[in-house]
C-alpha positions in Angstrom: 0.0 0.0 0.0 1.7 3.2 -1.1 1.7 6.4 0.9 -0.5 8.9 -0.8 -0.1 12.7 -0.4 -2.8 15.3 -0.7 -2.2 18.8 -2.1 -3.7 21.9 -0.6 -6.9 22.0 -2.7 -7.7 18.4 -1.6 -7.0 19.1 2.1 -9.2 22.2 1.9 -12.0 20.1 0.4 -11.7 17.3 3.0 -11.5 19.6 6.0 -13.9 22.3 4.9 -11.5 25.0 6.1 -10.5 28.1 4.1 -6.9 28.4 3.2 -6.3 31.0 6.0 -8.3 28.8 8.5 -6.2 25.7 7.6 -2.9 27.5 8.2 -4.2 29.1 11.4 -5.0 25.6 12.7 -1.5 24.4 11.6 0.0 27.3 13.5 -2.1 26.4 16.6 -0.9 22.8 16.4 -4.3 21.4 15.6 -3.4 20.1 12.1 -0.1 18.7 10.9 2.4 20.7 8.9 2.7 19.8 5.2 5.8 18.0 3.9 8.0 19.4 1.2 7.8 17.8 -2.2 10.2 20.2 -3.8 11.4 23.7 -3.7 7.9 25.1 -4.3 5.5 22.2 -3.7 4.1 20.8 -0.5 1.5 18.2 0.5 0.2 16.3 3.5 0.4 12.5 3.9 -3.2 11.3 3.5 -3.1 9.1 6.6 -2.1 12.1 8.7 -5.2 14.1 7.6 -7.4 11.1 8.0 -6.2 10.5 11.6 -6.9 14.1 12.6 -10.3 14.1 10.9 -11.2 10.8 12.7 -10.2 12.3 16.0 -12.3 15.4 15.3 -15.3 13.3 14.4 -14.9 11.4 17.8 -15.0 14.8 19.6 -11.3 15.3 20.4 -10.5 18.5 22.4 -8.0 21.0 21.1 -5.4 19.6 23.6 -6.0 16.1 22.4 -5.6 17.2 18.8 -2.4 18.9 19.7 -1.1 15.7 21.2 -2.1 13.7 18.1 -0.4 16.2 15.8 2.7 16.1 17.9 2.7 12.3 17.6 2.2 12.6 13.9 5.3 14.9 13.6 7.3 12.5 15.7 6.4 9.5 13.6 7.4 11.4 10.4 10.9 11.9 11.7 11.3 8.1 11.9 9.3 7.1 8.8 11.2 4.6 6.7 14.1 4.0 9.0 15.2 0.4 9.1 12.1 -1.0 7.7 10.6 -2.0 4.4 8.4 0.9 3.1 5.6 -1.6 2.2 5.6 -2.9 5.8 5.5 0.6 7.2 2.5 1.5 5.1 0.6 -1.5 6.5 1.7 -1.0 10.1 0.6 2.6 10.7 -0.6 3.3 14.2 -4.3 2.6 14.3 -6.8 5.3 15.0 -7.6 3.6 18.3 -4.0 4.0 19.4 -3.9 7.6 18.3 -7.0 8.5 20.3 -7.4 9.0 24.0 -9.4 6.2 25.6 -12.3 8.4 26.5 -13.0 9.1 22.8 -12.8 5.5 21.6 -15.9 3.7 20.5 -16.4 0.0 20.4 
């Protein structure tokens, strides 16, 4: 399973935020920062946006979202180290592990 990235327009459509609203939430630590694709191109890993949206649907507080975003950034720094990329794509941290126990369902 390949890692897909989402460009700005797609992230805006998925989140429903305006461009300035999206970047304000990034500055507040409520959404992950984009990754650089080149000198003038950036995108977000799809699984990062999906994880944050899932937490929001479950009713995560701003502090819980900040914690999740911090974890996402920490995982990015270790992505692909010492492992097969295909194995990494299939062993992402599940939404249940990313979400505080009080927000989990089922």
